[in-house]
mmCIF file as gemmi writes it, N, C-alpha and C atoms, coordinates in Angstrom:
data_model
loop_
_atom_site.group_PDB
_atom_site.id
_atom_site.type_symbol
_atom_site.label_atom_id
_atom_site.label_alt_id
_atom_site.label_comp_id
_atom_site.label_asym_id
_atom_site.label_entity_id
_atom_site.label_seq_id
_atom_site.pdbx_PDB_ins_code
_atom_site.Cartn_x
_atom_site.Cartn_y
_atom_site.Cartn_z
_atom_site.occupancy
_atom_site.B_iso_or_equiv
_atom_site.pdbx_formal_charge
_atom_site.auth_seq_id
_atom_site.auth_asym_id
_atom_site.pdbx_PDB_model_num
ATOM 1 N N . MET Axp A 1 ? 0.684 -1.645 -0.369 1 0 ? 1 A 1
ATOM 2 C CA . MET Axp A 1 ? -0.362 0.05 -0.375 1 0 ? 1 A 1
ATOM 3 C C . MET Axp A 1 ? 0.951 1.376 0.364 1 0 ? 1 A 1
ATOM 4 N N . ALA Axp A 2 ? 0.816 1.801 -1.185 1 0 ? 2 A 1
ATOM 5 C CA . ALA Axp A 2 ? 1.354 3.525 -0.893 1 0 ? 2 A 1
ATOM 6 C C . ALA Axp A 2 ? 0.868 4.239 -0.529 1 0 ? 2 A 1
ATOM 7 N N . VAL Axp A 3 ? 2.102 5.37 0.13 1 0 ? 3 A 1
ATOM 8 C CA . VAL Axp A 3 ? 1.632 6.521 1.39 1 0 ? 3 A 1
ATOM 9 C C . VAL Axp A 3 ? 1.622 7.422 0.46 1 0 ? 3 A 1
ATOM 10 N N . LEU Axp A 4 ? 0.262 8.661 0.323 1 0 ? 4 A 1
ATOM 11 C CA . LEU Axp A 4 ? -0.067 9.259 -0.153 1 0 ? 4 A 1
ATOM 12 C C . LEU Axp A 4 ? 0.509 10.997 0.263 1 0 ? 4 A 1
ATOM 13 N N . LEU Axp A 5 ? 0.417 11.467 0.226 1 0 ? 5 A 1
ATOM 14 C CA . LEU Axp A 5 ? 0.601 13.05 0.983 1 0 ? 5 A 1
ATOM 15 C C . LEU Axp A 5 ? -0.227 13.747 0.529 1 0 ? 5 A 1
ATOM 16 N N . LYS Axp A 6 ? -0.384 14.749 0.968 1 0 ? 6 A 1
ATOM 17 C CA . LYS Axp A 6 ? -1.552 15.864 0.928 1 0 ? 6 A 1
ATOM 18 C C . LYS Axp A 6 ? -1.35 17.403 2.032 1 0 ? 6 A 1
ATOM 19 N N . ALA Axp A 7 ? -1.753 18.034 1.078 1 0 ? 7 A 1
ATOM 20 C CA . ALA Axp A 7 ? -1.119 19.466 1.844 1 0 ? 7 A 1
ATOM 21 C C . ALA Axp A 7 ? -2.709 19.326 2.672 1 0 ? 7 A 1
ATOM 22 N N . ALA Axp A 8 ? -2.186 20.642 4.087 1 0 ? 8 A 1
ATOM 23 C CA . ALA Axp A 8 ? -3.218 20.341 5.034 1 0 ? 8 A 1
ATOM 24 C C . ALA Axp A 8 ? -3.745 21.912 4.936 1 0 ? 8 A 1
ATOM 25 N N . PRO Axp A 9 ? -4.564 21.704 5.302 1 0 ? 9 A 1
ATOM 26 C CA . PRO Axp A 9 ? -5.838 23.743 4.934 1 0 ? 9 A 1
ATOM 27 C C . PRO Axp A 9 ? -4.266 24.607 5.566 1 0 ? 9 A 1
ATOM 28 N N . ILE Axp A 10 ? -4.718 25.391 4.518 1 0 ? 10 A 1
ATOM 29 C CA . ILE Axp A 10 ? -3.486 26.417 5.475 1 0 ? 10 A 1
ATOM 30 C C . ILE Axp A 10 ? -4.011 27.191 4.855 1 0 ? 10 A 1
ATOM 31 N N . SER Axp A 11 ? -4.035 28.615 5.779 1 0 ? 11 A 1
ATOM 32 C CA . SER Axp A 11 ? -4.678 30.006 5.311 1 0 ? 11 A 1
ATOM 33 C C . SER Axp A 11 ? -3.072 30.712 5.799 1 0 ? 11 A 1
ATOM 34 N N . VAL Axp A 12 ? -3.293 31.44 4.275 1 0 ? 12 A 1
ATOM 35 C CA . VAL Axp A 12 ? -2.41 32.393 3.435 1 0 ? 12 A 1
ATOM 36 C C . VAL Axp A 12 ? -3.043 33.701 4.032 1 0 ? 12 A 1
ATOM 37 N N . SER Axp A 13 ? -3.369 34.245 5.105 1 0 ? 13 A 1
ATOM 38 C CA . SER Axp A 13 ? -3.713 35.325 5.458 1 0 ? 13 A 1
ATOM 39 C C . SER Axp A 13 ? -2.508 36.81 5.142 1 0 ? 13 A 1
ATOM 40 N N . LEU Axp A 14 ? -1.592 36.195 4.835 1 0 ? 14 A 1
ATOM 41 C CA . LEU Axp A 14 ? -0.493 36.989 4.78 1 0 ? 14 A 1
ATOM 42 C C . LEU Axp A 14 ? 0.581 36.624 3.689 1 0 ? 14 A 1
ATOM 43 N N . GLN Axp A 15 ? 0.174 37.242 2.671 1 0 ? 15 A 1
ATOM 44 C CA . GLN Axp A 15 ? 1.664 36.318 1.097 1 0 ? 15 A 1
ATOM 45 C C . GLN Axp A 15 ? 2.498 37.774 1.085 1 0 ? 15 A 1
ATOM 46 N N . PHE Axp A 16 ? 3.72 37.278 1.065 1 0 ? 16 A 1
ATOM 47 C CA . PHE Axp A 16 ? 4.938 38.226 1.413 1 0 ? 16 A 1
ATOM 48 C C . PHE Axp A 16 ? 6.09 37.72 0.563 1 0 ? 16 A 1
ATOM 49 N N . LYS Axp A 17 ? 5.671 38.412 -0.753 1 0 ? 17 A 1
ATOM 50 C CA . LYS Axp A 17 ? 7.315 37.821 -1.709 1 0 ? 17 A 1
ATOM 51 C C . LYS Axp A 17 ? 8.413 38.204 -1.421 1 0 ? 17 A 1
ATOM 52 N N . ASP Axp A 18 ? 9.73 37.495 -1.115 1 0 ? 18 A 1
ATOM 53 C CA . ASP Axp A 18 ? 10.774 38.174 -0.709 1 0 ? 18 A 1
ATOM 54 C C . ASP Axp A 18 ? 11.567 37.482 -2.348 1 0 ? 18 A 1
ATOM 55 N N . GLY Axp A 19 ? 11.718 38.324 -3.648 1 0 ? 19 A 1
ATOM 56 C CA . GLY Axp A 19 ? 12.379 37.188 -4.691 1 0 ? 19 A 1
ATOM 57 C C . GLY Axp A 19 ? 11.57 36.132 -5.128 1 0 ? 19 A 1
ATOM 58 N N . ASP Axp A 20 ? 11.971 34.473 -4.403 1 0 ? 20 A 1
ATOM 59 C CA . ASP Axp A 20 ? 11.037 33.637 -4.802 1 0 ? 20 A 1
ATOM 60 C C . ASP Axp A 20 ? 10.867 33.185 -3.462 1 0 ? 20 A 1
ATOM 61 N N . GLU Axp A 21 ? 10.81 34.148 -2.485 1 0 ? 21 A 1
ATOM 62 C CA . GLU Axp A 21 ? 10.418 33.318 -1.03 1 0 ? 21 A 1
ATOM 63 C C . GLU Axp A 21 ? 9.147 34.025 -0.661 1 0 ? 21 A 1
ATOM 64 N N . THR Axp A 22 ? 8.136 33.004 0.349 1 0 ? 22 A 1
ATOM 65 C CA . THR Axp A 22 ? 6.789 33.702 0.25 1 0 ? 22 A 1
ATOM 66 C C . THR Axp A 22 ? 6.97 33.131 2.019 1 0 ? 22 A 1
ATOM 67 N N . VAL Axp A 23 ? 5.498 33.703 2.626 1 0 ? 23 A 1
ATOM 68 C CA . VAL Axp A 23 ? 5.202 33.175 3.81 1 0 ? 23 A 1
ATOM 69 C C . VAL Axp A 23 ? 4.091 33.104 3.651 1 0 ? 23 A 1
ATOM 70 N N . ILE Axp A 24 ? 3.963 31.811 4.46 1 0 ? 24 A 1
ATOM 71 C CA . ILE Axp A 24 ? 1.868 31.362 4.662 1 0 ? 24 A 1
ATOM 72 C C . ILE Axp A 24 ? 2.195 31.158 5.909 1 0 ? 24 A 1
ATOM 73 N N . TYR Axp A 25 ? 1.001 31.137 6.143 1 0 ? 25 A 1
ATOM 74 C CA . TYR Axp A 25 ? 0.265 31.234 7.774 1 0 ? 25 A 1
ATOM 75 C C . TYR Axp A 25 ? -0.396 30.047 7.659 1 0 ? 25 A 1
ATOM 76 N N . HIS Axp A 26 ? -0.056 28.64 8.474 1 0 ? 26 A 1
ATOM 77 C CA . HIS Axp A 26 ? -0.519 27.875 8.85 1 0 ? 26 A 1
ATOM 78 C C . HIS Axp A 26 ? -1.038 27.909 10.235 1 0 ? 26 A 1
ATOM 79 N N . GLU Axp A 27 ? -2.917 27.99 9.845 1 0 ? 27 A 1
ATOM 80 C CA . GLU Axp A 27 ? -3.725 28.361 11.015 1 0 ? 27 A 1
ATOM 81 C C . GLU Axp A 27 ? -3.754 27.081 12.172 1 0 ? 27 A 1
ATOM 82 N N . ALA Axp A 28 ? -4.053 25.855 11.84 1 0 ? 28 A 1
ATOM 83 C CA . ALA Axp A 28 ? -4.039 25.311 12.99 1 0 ? 28 A 1
ATOM 84 C C . ALA Axp A 28 ? -3.035 25.087 13.62 1 0 ? 28 A 1
ATOM 85 N N . SER Axp A 29 ? -1.585 25.255 13.005 1 0 ? 29 A 1
ATOM 86 C CA . SER Axp A 29 ? -0.541 25.179 14.56 1 0 ? 29 A 1
ATOM 87 C C . SER Axp A 29 ? -0.296 26.717 14.683 1 0 ? 29 A 1
ATOM 88 N N . GLY Axp A 30 ? -1.096 27.763 13.908 1 0 ? 30 A 1
ATOM 89 C CA . GLY Axp A 30 ? -0.343 28.891 14.133 1 0 ? 30 A 1
ATOM 90 C C . GLY Axp A 30 ? 0.628 29.481 13.824 1 0 ? 30 A 1
ATOM 91 N N . SER Axp A 31 ? 1.603 28.333 12.792 1 0 ? 31 A 1
ATOM 92 C CA . SER Axp A 31 ? 3.176 29.076 12.574 1 0 ? 31 A 1
ATOM 93 C C . SER Axp A 31 ? 3.176 29.689 11.172 1 0 ? 31 A 1
ATOM 94 N N . ILE Axp A 32 ? 3.902 30.249 11.235 1 0 ? 32 A 1
ATOM 95 C CA . ILE Axp A 32 ? 4.204 30.585 10.158 1 0 ? 32 A 1
ATOM 96 C C . ILE Axp A 32 ? 5.515 30.026 9.158 1 0 ? 32 A 1
ATOM 97 N N . HIS Axp A 33 ? 5.64 30.539 7.764 1 0 ? 33 A 1
ATOM 98 C CA . HIS Axp A 33 ? 6.889 29.402 7.436 1 0 ? 33 A 1
ATOM 99 C C . HIS Axp A 33 ? 6.915 30.322 6.186 1 0 ? 33 A 1
ATOM 100 N N . LEU Axp A 34 ? 8.651 30.304 6.139 1 0 ? 34 A 1
ATOM 101 C CA . LEU Axp A 34 ? 9.056 31.496 4.969 1 0 ? 34 A 1
ATOM 102 C C . LEU Axp A 34 ? 9.092 29.704 3.618 1 0 ? 34 A 1
ATOM 103 N N . ILE Axp A 35 ? 8.874 29.528 2.34 1 0 ? 35 A 1
ATOM 104 C CA . ILE Axp A 35 ? 9.793 28.884 1.744 1 0 ? 35 A 1
ATOM 105 C C . ILE Axp A 35 ? 9.718 29.19 0.497 1 0 ? 35 A 1
ATOM 106 N N . ASN Axp A 36 ? 10.35 28.484 -0.086 1 0 ? 36 A 1
ATOM 107 C CA . ASN Axp A 36 ? 10.578 28.887 -1.97 1 0 ? 36 A 1
ATOM 108 C C . ASN Axp A 36 ? 10.148 29.023 -2.988 1 0 ? 36 A 1
ATOM 109 N N . GLU Axp A 37 ? 10.297 28.868 -4.155 1 0 ? 37 A 1
ATOM 110 C CA . GLU Axp A 37 ? 9.248 28.467 -5.149 1 0 ? 37 A 1
ATOM 111 C C . GLU Axp A 37 ? 8.981 26.86 -4.802 1 0 ? 37 A 1
ATOM 112 N N . LEU Axp A 38 ? 10.307 26.084 -4.961 1 0 ? 38 A 1
ATOM 113 C CA . LEU Axp A 38 ? 9.805 24.837 -5.06 1 0 ? 38 A 1
ATOM 114 C C . LEU Axp A 38 ? 8.711 24.456 -3.701 1 0 ? 38 A 1
ATOM 115 N N . GLY Axp A 39 ? 8.37 24.871 -2.664 1 0 ? 39 A 1
ATOM 116 C CA . GLY Axp A 39 ? 8.021 24.766 -1.561 1 0 ? 39 A 1
ATOM 117 C C . GLY Axp A 39 ? 6.223 25.323 -1.904 1 0 ? 39 A 1
ATOM 118 N N . VAL Axp A 40 ? 6.052 26.195 -2.467 1 0 ? 40 A 1
ATOM 119 C CA . VAL Axp A 40 ? 4.49 26.469 -3.232 1 0 ? 40 A 1
ATOM 120 C C . VAL Axp A 40 ? 4.395 26.16 -3.607 1 0 ? 40 A 1
ATOM 121 N N . LYS Axp A 41 ? 5.063 25.414 -5.403 1 0 ? 41 A 1
ATOM 122 C CA . LYS Axp A 41 ? 5.242 23.917 -6.111 1 0 ? 41 A 1
ATOM 123 C C . LYS Axp A 41 ? 4.811 22.924 -5.157 1 0 ? 41 A 1
ATOM 124 N N . ILE Axp A 42 ? 5.099 22.35 -4.883 1 0 ? 42 A 1
ATOM 125 C CA . ILE Axp A 42 ? 5.022 21.444 -3.832 1 0 ? 42 A 1
ATOM 126 C C . ILE Axp A 42 ? 3.552 21.082 -3.105 1 0 ? 42 A 1
ATOM 127 N N . LEU Axp A 43 ? 3.336 22.753 -2.195 1 0 ? 43 A 1
ATOM 128 C CA . LEU Axp A 43 ? 1.588 22.591 -1.569 1 0 ? 43 A 1
ATOM 129 C C . LEU Axp A 43 ? 0.583 23.121 -2.421 1 0 ? 43 A 1
ATOM 130 N N . ASN Axp A 44 ? 1.246 23.912 -3.521 1 0 ? 44 A 1
ATOM 131 C CA . ASN Axp A 44 ? -0.121 23.959 -5.301 1 0 ? 44 A 1
ATOM 132 C C . ASN Axp A 44 ? -0.279 22.178 -5.446 1 0 ? 44 A 1
ATOM 133 N N . ALA Axp A 45 ? 0.669 21.777 -5.918 1 0 ? 45 A 1
ATOM 134 C CA . ALA Axp A 45 ? 0.353 20.257 -6.546 1 0 ? 45 A 1
ATOM 135 C C . ALA Axp A 45 ? -0.709 19.514 -5.381 1 0 ? 45 A 1
ATOM 136 N N . LEU Axp A 46 ? -0.406 19.116 -4.228 1 0 ? 46 A 1
ATOM 137 C CA . LEU Axp A 46 ? -0.63 18.521 -2.71 1 0 ? 46 A 1
ATOM 138 C C . LEU Axp A 46 ? -2.065 19.426 -2.714 1 0 ? 46 A 1
ATOM 139 N N . SER Axp A 47 ? -1.909 20.639 -3.151 1 0 ? 47 A 1
ATOM 140 C CA . SER Axp A 47 ? -3.779 20.567 -2.502 1 0 ? 47 A 1
ATOM 141 C C . SER Axp A 47 ? -4.626 20.233 -3.646 1 0 ? 47 A 1
ATOM 142 N N . GLU Axp A 48 ? -4.153 19.557 -4.872 1 0 ? 48 A 1
ATOM 143 C CA . GLU Axp A 48 ? -5.323 19.746 -6.062 1 0 ? 48 A 1
ATOM 144 C C . GLU Axp A 48 ? -5.683 18.305 -4.931 1 0 ? 48 A 1
ATOM 145 N N . ARG Axp A 49 ? -4.774 16.954 -4.907 1 0 ? 49 A 1
ATOM 146 C CA . ARG Axp A 49 ? -4.699 15.652 -4.953 1 0 ? 49 A 1
ATOM 147 C C . ARG Axp A 49 ? -3.802 14.676 -3.796 1 0 ? 49 A 1
ATOM 148 N N . PRO Axp A 50 ? -4.29 14.425 -3.115 1 0 ? 50 A 1
ATOM 149 C CA . PRO Axp A 50 ? -2.983 13.389 -2.567 1 0 ? 50 A 1
ATOM 150 C C . PRO Axp A 50 ? -2.59 13.098 -3.734 1 0 ? 50 A 1
ATOM 151 N N . LEU Axp A 51 ? -0.856 12.809 -3.452 1 0 ? 51 A 1
ATOM 152 C CA . LEU Axp A 51 ? -0.05 11.839 -4.544 1 0 ? 51 A 1
ATOM 153 C C . LEU Axp A 51 ? 1.321 11.506 -3.675 1 0 ? 51 A 1
ATOM 154 N N . THR Axp A 52 ? 1.633 10.163 -4.972 1 0 ? 52 A 1
ATOM 155 C CA . THR Axp A 52 ? 2.85 10.044 -4.184 1 0 ? 52 A 1
ATOM 156 C C . THR Axp A 52 ? 4.246 10.766 -4.423 1 0 ? 52 A 1
ATOM 157 N N . LEU Axp A 53 ? 4.99 9.717 -3.605 1 0 ? 53 A 1
ATOM 158 C CA . LEU Axp A 53 ? 6.317 10.943 -3.508 1 0 ? 53 A 1
ATOM 159 C C . LEU Axp A 53 ? 6.413 10.772 -5.791 1 0 ? 53 A 1
ATOM 160 N N . ASN Axp A 54 ? 6.056 9.595 -6.028 1 0 ? 54 A 1
ATOM 161 C CA . ASN Axp A 54 ? 6.796 9.446 -7.223 1 0 ? 54 A 1
ATOM 162 C C . ASN Axp A 54 ? 5.996 10.597 -7.897 1 0 ? 54 A 1
ATOM 163 N N . GLU Axp A 55 ? 4.968 10.802 -7.981 1 0 ? 55 A 1
ATOM 164 C CA . GLU Axp A 55 ? 3.816 11.536 -8.202 1 0 ? 55 A 1
ATOM 165 C C . GLU Axp A 55 ? 4.244 12.919 -8.748 1 0 ? 55 A 1
ATOM 166 N N . LEU Axp A 56 ? 4.241 13.053 -7.132 1 0 ? 56 A 1
ATOM 167 C CA . LEU Axp A 56 ? 5.013 14.564 -6.732 1 0 ? 56 A 1
ATOM 168 C C . LEU Axp A 56 ? 6.383 14.839 -7.779 1 0 ? 56 A 1
ATOM 169 N N . LEU Axp A 57 ? 6.95 14.14 -7.505 1 0 ? 57 A 1
ATOM 170 C CA . LEU Axp A 57 ? 8.611 15.124 -8.22 1 0 ? 57 A 1
ATOM 171 C C . LEU Axp A 57 ? 7.965 15.017 -9.521 1 0 ? 57 A 1
ATOM 172 N N . ASP Axp A 58 ? 6.669 14.053 -10.149 1 0 ? 58 A 1
ATOM 173 C CA . ASP Axp A 58 ? 6.709 14.232 -11.602 1 0 ? 58 A 1
ATOM 174 C C . ASP Axp A 58 ? 6.294 15.752 -11.936 1 0 ? 58 A 1
ATOM 175 N N . ALA Axp A 59 ? 4.794 15.985 -10.773 1 0 ? 59 A 1
ATOM 176 C CA . ALA Axp A 59 ? 4.008 16.55 -10.634 1 0 ? 59 A 1
ATOM 177 C C . ALA Axp A 59 ? 5.146 18.767 -10.631 1 0 ? 59 A 1
ATOM 178 N N . VAL Axp A 60 ? 6.37 18.335 -10.019 1 0 ? 60 A 1
ATOM 179 C CA . VAL Axp A 60 ? 6.925 19.778 -9.657 1 0 ? 60 A 1
ATOM 180 C C . VAL Axp A 60 ? 8.043 19.619 -10.83 1 0 ? 60 A 1
ATOM 181 N N . HIS Axp A 61 ? 8.539 18.691 -11.351 1 0 ? 61 A 1
ATOM 182 C CA . HIS Axp A 61 ? 9.762 18.213 -12.282 1 0 ? 61 A 1
ATOM 183 C C . HIS Axp A 61 ? 10.853 18.285 -11.626 1 0 ? 61 A 1
ATOM 184 N N . ALA Axp A 62 ? 10.667 16.977 -10.512 1 0 ? 62 A 1
ATOM 185 C CA . ALA Axp A 62 ? 12.432 17.356 -9.702 1 0 ? 62 A 1
ATOM 186 C C . ALA Axp A 62 ? 12.963 15.875 -9.535 1 0 ? 62 A 1
ATOM 187 N N . ARG Axp A 63 ? 12.972 15.71 -10.459 1 0 ? 63 A 1
ATOM 188 C CA . ARG Axp A 63 ? 13.234 14.39 -10.893 1 0 ? 63 A 1
ATOM 189 C C . ARG Axp A 63 ? 15.135 14.208 -10.872 1 0 ? 63 A 1
ATOM 190 N N . GLU Axp A 64 ? 16.225 15.897 -10.816 1 0 ? 64 A 1
ATOM 191 C CA . GLU Axp A 64 ? 17.753 15.644 -10.628 1 0 ? 64 A 1
ATOM 192 C C . GLU Axp A 64 ? 17.517 15.737 -8.58 1 0 ? 64 A 1
ATOM 193 N N . ILE Axp A 65 ? 18.402 14.869 -8.684 1 0 ? 65 A 1
ATOM 194 C CA . ILE Axp A 65 ? 19.196 14.882 -7.369 1 0 ? 65 A 1
ATOM 195 C C . ILE Axp A 65 ? 19.443 15.578 -6.245 1 0 ? 65 A 1
ATOM 196 N N . ASN Axp A 66 ? 19.87 16.74 -6.783 1 0 ? 66 A 1
ATOM 197 C CA . ASN Axp A 66 ? 19.904 18.003 -6.012 1 0 ? 66 A 1
ATOM 198 C C . ASN Axp A 66 ? 18.323 18.838 -5.624 1 0 ? 66 A 1
ATOM 199 N N . THR Axp A 67 ? 17.08 18.721 -6.193 1 0 ? 67 A 1
ATOM 200 C CA . THR Axp A 67 ? 16.161 18.903 -6.453 1 0 ? 67 A 1
ATOM 201 C C . THR Axp A 67 ? 15.241 17.798 -5.692 1 0 ? 67 A 1
ATOM 202 N N . PHE Axp A 68 ? 15.557 16.466 -5.711 1 0 ? 68 A 1
ATOM 203 C CA . PHE Axp A 68 ? 14.912 15.213 -5.113 1 0 ? 68 A 1
ATOM 204 C C . PHE Axp A 68 ? 15.067 15.894 -3.716 1 0 ? 68 A 1
ATOM 205 N N . GLU Axp A 69 ? 16.025 16.047 -3.524 1 0 ? 69 A 1
ATOM 206 C CA . GLU Axp A 69 ? 17.269 16.302 -2.263 1 0 ? 69 A 1
ATOM 207 C C . GLU Axp A 69 ? 16.233 17.339 -1.552 1 0 ? 69 A 1
ATOM 208 N N . SER Axp A 70 ? 16.022 18.463 -1.806 1 0 ? 70 A 1
ATOM 209 C CA . SER Axp A 70 ? 15.177 19.44 -1.312 1 0 ? 70 A 1
ATOM 210 C C . SER Axp A 70 ? 13.669 19.428 -1.357 1 0 ? 70 A 1
ATOM 211 N N . VAL Axp A 71 ? 13.448 18.172 -2.034 1 0 ? 71 A 1
ATOM 212 C CA . VAL Axp A 71 ? 11.958 17.58 -2.098 1 0 ? 71 A 1
ATOM 213 C C . VAL Axp A 71 ? 11.879 17.263 -1.253 1 0 ? 71 A 1
ATOM 214 N N . ARG Axp A 72 ? 12.512 16.226 -0.431 1 0 ? 72 A 1
ATOM 215 C CA . ARG Axp A 72 ? 12.844 15.109 0.45 1 0 ? 72 A 1
ATOM 216 C C . ARG Axp A 72 ? 12.411 16.774 1.501 1 0 ? 72 A 1
ATOM 217 N N . GLN Axp A 73 ? 13.284 17.167 1.798 1 0 ? 73 A 1
ATOM 218 C CA . GLN Axp A 73 ? 13.885 18.06 3.302 1 0 ? 73 A 1
ATOM 219 C C . GLN Axp A 73 ? 12.414 18.971 3.246 1 0 ? 73 A 1
ATOM 220 N N . PHE Axp A 74 ? 11.699 19.078 2.3 1 0 ? 74 A 1
ATOM 221 C CA . PHE Axp A 74 ? 10.609 20.049 2.214 1 0 ? 74 A 1
ATOM 222 C C . PHE Axp A 74 ? 9.44 19.268 3.167 1 0 ? 74 A 1
ATOM 223 N N . LEU Axp A 75 ? 9.721 17.733 2.43 1 0 ? 75 A 1
ATOM 224 C CA . LEU Axp A 75 ? 8.406 17.01 2.878 1 0 ? 75 A 1
ATOM 225 C C . LEU Axp A 75 ? 8.482 16.355 4.138 1 0 ? 75 A 1
ATOM 226 N N . LYS Axp A 76 ? 9.321 16.303 4.653 1 0 ? 76 A 1
ATOM 227 C CA . LYS Axp A 76 ? 10.219 15.928 6.229 1 0 ? 76 A 1
ATOM 228 C C . LYS Axp A 76 ? 9.578 17.375 7.377 1 0 ? 76 A 1
ATOM 229 N N . ILE Axp A 77 ? 10.11 18.266 7.027 1 0 ? 77 A 1
ATOM 230 C CA . ILE Axp A 77 ? 9.532 19.224 7.6 1 0 ? 77 A 1
ATOM 231 C C . ILE Axp A 77 ? 8.68 19.431 7.416 1 0 ? 77 A 1
ATOM 232 N N . GLY Axp A 78 ? 7.32 19.683 6.186 1 0 ? 78 A 1
ATOM 233 C CA . GLY Axp A 78 ? 6.331 19.912 6.607 1 0 ? 78 A 1
ATOM 234 C C . GLY Axp A 78 ? 5.019 19.016 7.096 1 0 ? 78 A 1
ATOM 235 N N . VAL Axp A 79 ? 5.868 17.493 7.222 1 0 ? 79 A 1
ATOM 236 C CA . VAL Axp A 79 ? 5.196 15.934 7.96 1 0 ? 79 A 1
ATOM 237 C C . VAL Axp A 79 ? 5.189 16.715 9.18 1 0 ? 79 A 1
ATOM 238 N N . GLU Axp A 80 ? 6.843 17.276 9.749 1 0 ? 80 A 1
ATOM 239 C CA . GLU Axp A 80 ? 6.782 17.162 11.088 1 0 ? 80 A 1
ATOM 240 C C . GLU Axp A 80 ? 6.268 18.629 11.804 1 0 ? 80 A 1
ATOM 241 N N . GLU Axp A 81 ? 5.66 19.828 10.651 1 0 ? 81 A 1
ATOM 242 C CA . GLU Axp A 81 ? 5.454 20.403 11.121 1 0 ? 81 A 1
ATOM 243 C C . GLU Axp A 81 ? 3.478 20.809 11.112 1 0 ? 81 A 1
ATOM 244 N N . GLY Axp A 82 ? 3.315 20.141 9.812 1 0 ? 82 A 1
ATOM 245 C CA . GLY Axp A 82 ? 1.682 19.422 10.456 1 0 ? 82 A 1
ATOM 246 C C . GLY Axp A 82 ? 1.066 20.139 8.977 1 0 ? 82 A 1
ATOM 247 N N . PHE Axp A 83 ? 1.993 20.868 8.289 1 0 ? 83 A 1
ATOM 248 C CA . PHE Axp A 83 ? 1.432 21.547 6.877 1 0 ? 83 A 1
ATOM 249 C C . PHE Axp A 83 ? 1.084 20.469 5.844 1 0 ? 83 A 1
ATOM 250 N N . ILE Axp A 84 ? 2.286 19.465 5.708 1 0 ? 84 A 1
ATOM 251 C CA . ILE Axp A 84 ? 1.962 18.296 5.197 1 0 ? 84 A 1
ATOM 252 C C . ILE Axp A 84 ? 1.742 16.958 6.031 1 0 ? 84 A 1
ATOM 253 N N . GLU Axp A 85 ? 0.427 16.398 5.616 1 0 ? 85 A 1
ATOM 254 C CA . GLU Axp A 85 ? 0.028 15 5.562 1 0 ? 85 A 1
ATOM 255 C C . GLU Axp A 85 ? 0.087 13.991 4.928 1 0 ? 85 A 1
ATOM 256 N N . GLU Axp A 86 ? 0.699 12.863 5.792 1 0 ? 86 A 1
ATOM 257 C CA . GLU Axp A 86 ? 0.705 11.465 5.027 1 0 ? 86 A 1
ATOM 258 C C . GLU Axp A 86 ? -0.439 10.65 5.358 1 0 ? 86 A 1
ATOM 259 N N . ILE Axp A 87 ? -0.984 9.907 4.612 1 0 ? 87 A 1
ATOM 260 C CA . ILE Axp A 87 ? -2.335 8.799 4.781 1 0 ? 87 A 1
ATOM 261 C C . ILE Axp A 87 ? -2.437 8.217 3.831 1 0 ? 87 A 1
ATOM 262 N N . SER Axp A 88 ? -3.133 7.155 3.99 1 0 ? 88 A 1
ATOM 263 C CA . SER Axp A 88 ? -2.681 6.17 3.14 1 0 ? 88 A 1
ATOM 264 C C . SER Axp A 88 ? -3.638 6.289 2.204 1 0 ? 88 A 1
ATOM 265 N N . GLU Axp A 89 ? -3.709 5.147 0.981 1 0 ? 89 A 1
ATOM 266 C CA . GLU Axp A 89 ? -4.575 5.091 -0.557 1 0 ? 89 A 1
ATOM 267 C C . GLU Axp A 89 ? -6.149 5.071 0.191 1 0 ? 89 A 1
ATOM 268 N N . ASN Axp A 90 ? -6.321 3.884 1.18 1 0 ? 90 A 1
ATOM 269 C CA . ASN Axp A 90 ? -7.782 3.841 1.825 1 0 ? 90 A 1
ATOM 270 C C . ASN Axp A 90 ? -8.268 4.845 2.392 1 0 ? 90 A 1
ATOM 271 N N . GLU Axp A 91 ? -7.921 5.678 2.232 1 0 ? 91 A 1
ATOM 272 C CA . GLU Axp A 91 ? -7.98 6.715 3.798 1 0 ? 91 A 1
ATOM 273 C C . GLU Axp A 91 ? -8.752 8.392 2.162 1 0 ? 91 A 1
ATOM 274 N N . THR Axp A 92 ? -8.474 7.823 0.774 1 0 ? 92 A 1
ATOM 275 C CA . THR Axp A 92 ? -8.286 8.58 -0.299 1 0 ? 92 A 1
ATOM 276 C C . THR Axp A 92 ? -10.295 7.992 -0.713 1 0 ? 92 A 1
ATOM 277 N N . LYS Axp A 93 ? -10.183 6.429 -0.431 1 0 ? 93 A 1
ATOM 278 C CA . LYS Axp A 93 ? -12.201 6.447 -0.69 1 0 ? 93 A 1
ATOM 279 C C . LYS Axp A 93 ? -12.954 6.446 0.197 1 0 ? 93 A 1
């Protein structure tokens, strides 16, 4: 059974862009995060529907080793901070 990833609901009451960085506010935890352009792409992809890691990598065009590592790190932090959730395939049915 594959693990799927999905974006938790995020309230963006403040959106500040400085170069390629965006500030997001995660309402459930009350935390604020500064994310780069890749992070925005990841959250947008996971907001549309739950994806496996491979589907996410394809969606954000992250098959290069450096980009893959950045995606992996972002997902790890996102899960720890609660703005990305891991779910099983059964939860989507």
